[in-house]
C-alpha positions, 0 to 999 in steps of 0.5 A: 586336447584342445588347441588354446589347453596346449598354448596356455600349458606352453605357455606357463612353461615357457615362462618358468623356464625364463627365471633360469636365465642370466639377468641383467639386475637393478640393485644396490649393489655398485654399477657394474658393466652396464654403459648409460648413454643418451638415457639408455643404459645396457649391459656390457658384460656378465653379471650386470649392474645397475646401481638403485643410487644410480638410477635414481640420480638420474631419473632426476634430471630425465627418463631412463630405458634400462634394456637386456640383452640377449645374452641377459635377458632377464631384468631383475629388481632385486632391491627398492627404487624410489623417485619423486620426479615428472621423468618415466622408466622404460624397463625394457627386457629382452624377455623377462621383467621379475620385480623383486624388491619395491617400486615407488614412483612418488612424482607424475612421472611413470613406467613403461613395461615391455617385455619379449624385446627380441626374445619370445616366451618371456613375462613380467612377474612380482614377488609377493613373498620379498615386497615385490610391488609398482608402488604409484603415490598419484594415479595421475601417473602413467602406466603402459605395458606391453605398448598397452594404457592402464588406467590407476585407480587405488580402491575398489569402488573407483576401480568398480567405476571405471569398469562399470563405464568403461567394461572392456579396457586395461585397469591397475591397482595403484597402491594395495589398499584395506577395503575393512573401512569399505564396510560390508558389501551387499552386492558383488563390488563390480557388477558387470562382464569385466572384457579388459585387463586387470593388472595388480601389480604385485600389491593386495586388497585388504580385509574385502567383506562380501554378504552376497549371493552370487559373491566375488570381487568381480561377478563376471571375468571374461577379461584377465585378472593377475599379478593381486594378493587378496588377504584376508578376504571374507566372504557369505554368500547362502546359495549362489556361486562365490570365488574370492577373486570371481562368482564366476570366470571364463578370462585369464587369472595369472599368480592371484592369491587369496587367503580369507574365507568363502561360504557359498552353494557353489564355494571356491577359494578363489573362483566360483565356476572356471571355463579359463585359464587359472595359472600360477596362483592359489589360495590358502582360503576356509572353504565351506559349500552348501554343494560342491565346494574346492579348495581353489574352484567350485566347477572347472571346466577350464585349464588350471596349472602351476597352482595350488590350494592350502585350506580347509575344505568343507563341502556336500556333494562333492568337496576336493581339496583343490576342485570340487565339480571338474567336469570338464577341466585340465590339471597340470603341475598343481597340487591341494595339503587342506583338509577336507570334508564332504557329506559324497564324492570327497577326493583330497586332489577333486571331489568327482569327475562327472559326465563331460563333453570334452577330454581332459588331464590330470597330471603331476599333481599331488595331494596331501590333506586328510579326508573325511566324511564321505558316505558313497565315494572317497578317494586320495586324488579324487573320490568319483571318476562316474562316465567321464573322459578322464586321464591321470598320470603322473600323480599321487596322493598321501593324505589319511581318508577316513570316510563312513562305512558303507562308502566305496574308499579308494588311495587314489580313487573311490569309484573309477568309471574312466579307468584311464590311468598311468604312473598313479600312486598311493601311499598305503602306510599314510592312507590308511588305505594299506591293501594295495588292491585297494588304488580304487575302491572300485574296480579294485586292482584298477590299471596304472594304479600303484601303491608304495608305502611311505619309506618307497615313496620317499626314497626316489621319484616313482616311476613315470614321473620327469625328473625336470618336473618332481624334486625330492628333499627330506626337509620339504614336503615330508619328504614325497615328493613336490613339484620343481615349478611349484614347491609347497608354501 
């Protein structure tokens, strides 16, 4: 595995672990175990909380820093916080910052976010499910994250103009933006390679419509984009590479979610062609590709971790619930649950894994979506593995497979030329593949693949599944194993 992949996965794992640590909270509960002196508030004991009203009162007359400690390394904003003065708020975390409720800067003030001030492996994040986001009324306000200043933009055209003028800058979405007023974009809104950082701050871009080839918000993401929701996006191309966020990504995508519909040639729900890292992201997008189609990514040569796809996928030669074609990419702790349909090489998770330049891994993943239509190879996880240096382990498939009469069908893999599997399973009951020798359609009795009945797969974690990664609950994921750090959506 490449060294950079190890770094990405290490960061992903540690960031998830951070959320479980004790936190210094900001909420509408009374202030307790907190001392504030000279504009700096710090915890003095366990269960420390700073009341939002008390904080707003302090911000009315002075800048305020809220700083966590080694005993309470995370800072968590649990209830709405709003202020209209010119004074700045600094959230200074020993490790991580969790925004679980709206923060609204009404005046010309600003926010400074600091993570890992004494600790390590921390990050900042926003919870869209609880409206956790930072909103600025005035784009002249200031935003600084870990020493980097970000320019605020309120709409797509301003963002695109700024990036075209300086493609290596840092930009942030000041507030949720409804792009329906923009009409239909007939070219990609951001048509230049972006090398900088784009921060969504937990906000959404809604109702963006693009009819172009290629198609996406970005044509080429070589920097980073994170903490953004693309809601009800409509992309309609005919032959180009298409993805809700970007046609092509060589950078890092973190905590970006998309809903809507994407049409194109090589089509992905979030990214068209991925050569970078996609972390903690997902798509509930209806995907239709004239050639290759994937619920999250069309073509993958990078790293995908902690991510998911739940939308319907319809493709041509290679169609997968998460990835259409996995050339030499690696996938960790990710899943797909949408239905998949294609003319050949169809997989619940990955359509095909063609020739690879380097070794790659698929580990701790699963697929539960139905698979239909293949006339060549179809598998619960992967349709075709062709002379690929791919290793699969600790994963399962449970979706029903309905392929054409002459196709080669396997409960986990259609055609497997790699034969490098360990702790790979499929559901004998729900898949429609009840022959215990047919974990792969070719070859039969493929080593490392085991069929389990639905009752067996739901009764206990299969052998080789790490209980610190996987769990089971009769009320979650229909009783099948699910990922602790990436639960079903």
